[in-house]
C-alpha positions, 0 to 999 in steps of 0.5 A: 990442614986437611982437618982443618977444611973438612971441619970448613966443608961440613960447616958449609954444608950445615950452613946450607941445611940450615938455610934450607930449613929456614926457607922453609919455615918463611914458606910455611909462615907465609902459607899460615899467615894467608891462612889465618890472617883472617882471625887476627884483629883488623886495623880498626880493632881498639888496641886494649883488645888486641893480644900482645901477639896482635900488637907485635904482629901489627907493628911487624906489618907496618915495618915492612911496609915502610921498607917495601916503601923505602925500596920503592923510593915513596918517601911520602909527599914531595917536600919530604914530610910525612916519610915513609907513610906514603900516598894513595894512588900511583907512585911519582913518576907514573902516568895516570890511568884515566878512563878513555872518555867518549867524544861528545854527540852533542853540546849544550850551552850552560847560561844563567840570567840572574842570581839565584841568592839576590835576583841581579841580572848577571850580564855578559859572562866572564869565563866558562869551562867544559864538562863531558858527561856520559850517561846511559840512555832512556830505555826505548819503549817495548816494540812489536812486529807482525810477522806475515809467514808465508808457506809454500810446497816443495814438490821434489821434497813433497812437504810443506816450507814454512818461511823464517826470519831471524828476528821471529823465533819457531817458538813463544811471542818473545823477541831475540833480544828479550830472550838473550836479555832474560838468560843474561840476567838470570845467569850471568847477573845472577838473578832470581826469576822473580828479579828478572821478571820485575827489571823487564817490567820497571826498564821496558814495560814488559810483562813477563811472568817467572814462568815465562823467564824460565821458558825463555831461558829453556828456548835459549838453551835450545838455540846453544845445543850446536854450540854445547856440542861444538865445544864438546868435539872441540874437548874430544881432540884436545891434547890436555884437559883439565877435568874436576867436580863438586857436589851440585843440589839437583831436586834436594839430592846431591848431583855433581857438577863436572867441569872440562877445559883447556885453553879456549873451551869450558864445558859442564856436565850435572849428572847424578854420578860421579863415575867414569862414565861421565868421562866417556860420555863427554870425552869420549871413549877414544879420547886420547889426550892427558887428563890434569885432575885430583886423586878421584878413582874414576879417572884412572879407571877411564885412563892412564894418561894423567897428570895428578894435581900438585896443589892438591897434594901441597894442601895435604902435606901442608895441613898433616905438617901443620899437625904432625911434626913427623911430616914436617920433612915430607912436605920440605922434600915435596916442595924441594923436588917441585921447585927443583923440577920447575927451574929444571924445565924452565931451560926447556930441555930435550926429552932425554934429559927429562926422561932422566930428570923424571927418573930421579924426582920419582925415586926422590919421592919413593924414598919419602914412602919407604920410611916408617911413621908412627902418626896414622894421619901421616900414614894417610898422607903417604898413602895419598902420595903412593896411590898417585905415583905413576901420575905426578910427573907426567908434566915433566916429559909432557910440555903441554900438560899443567902440574896442577889443576888450578885451571879447572878449579877456577872454572868452578867457582862461578857455577859455585856462586850460582850454586849458593845463591839459587840453592838447587835445581828442581829437575833435569830440565833446569840442569840442561838449561843451566849446564848450556848456558854456563857452558857457552858463557864461560867459553866466550869469555875464554875466548875474550868474544862478547857473551851478549853478541854471540847469543844473539847470534845463535839465537838468531841463527 
């Protein structure tokens, strides 16, 4: 009897182990599908051109769609016809999502006296219906305002005082609205200087050269200087900051665009350096918060209060395990550790339990590094894990720290799109404008503010 129970227990353990491996393979398949789906024949590829594997994959996806529709209660049209095919739009029972309509400011009666086809007199209307049409106003003509600026003498200060007005900038002949609009066209809507110049001519009849567009952007950047420094001060006092960097060409050379961010602020710094000096300059030498980052050596050279990004770790492990079977158990174990920790943290455990769980997780990860591996790429992965051993589990004991640096990577997307469009910045003058404008646009959006209104406030201050 005891032998039978032991046998049953062994089979149960074996079943759990097989289920674990099966779940891992399913996750791995999903990741590979997302990675390589673009290489699979699309719906418009002729069947004769598809491989057998592509045909089988298409059938599998269709079966999954049909099962999901049945689970959602969607069986096609209301009469039961075309069951399983579904219809576009929201499912039955959901309220429609109409675009909010404006209240009309004017009513116009649309009448007609005669038939357009035969010329017959139509007489009185037989019915009517209404339509509310929304339209943008015709661009208003350019305005010009003369400011008579008076000067004064202050005896106690022994200096001349020049009166100021919010709509009269200290420099140039363009008003606040023009300065702000040129900057938004350039950095928010990614138009080159030539297109900005043409757009102003088309909409407003304003003759503004490409050089004047650049000068206008620089004046706005000067006005944003105090805002930029304020964001920097906020990040220096933050409990945790996400930091990342990417290449950005300046004058034909590779510079580095750094991104610093927390929940409410984003700051960009564009410099010819990837060293820890950039961290000291932006965050200050006395920075005492946590940094969520990748494995760049500049970060541990700046501070020991780090959290290494698990998304980077997973990408490394998955890439190696796709090529070498020897790395599959490593990838499995890393996902197992991470998923277990996430489940553990859902209960918001007290600090002593967090410390104990961190110790156990670190021991489990160290166990991976104590094994011997034959493939050089697998050894490189182990080295990558070992180099960050102190920093993989900070988030377990520090609730304000995220385990991934996905926020910083998202912050870099918009500047990267600009980089792809403009190709390169020419000099440090351009980098300074880029830093300040992109920083404030990203920060205002993060805070749910209107960039046009906020930029206009800064220019008129």
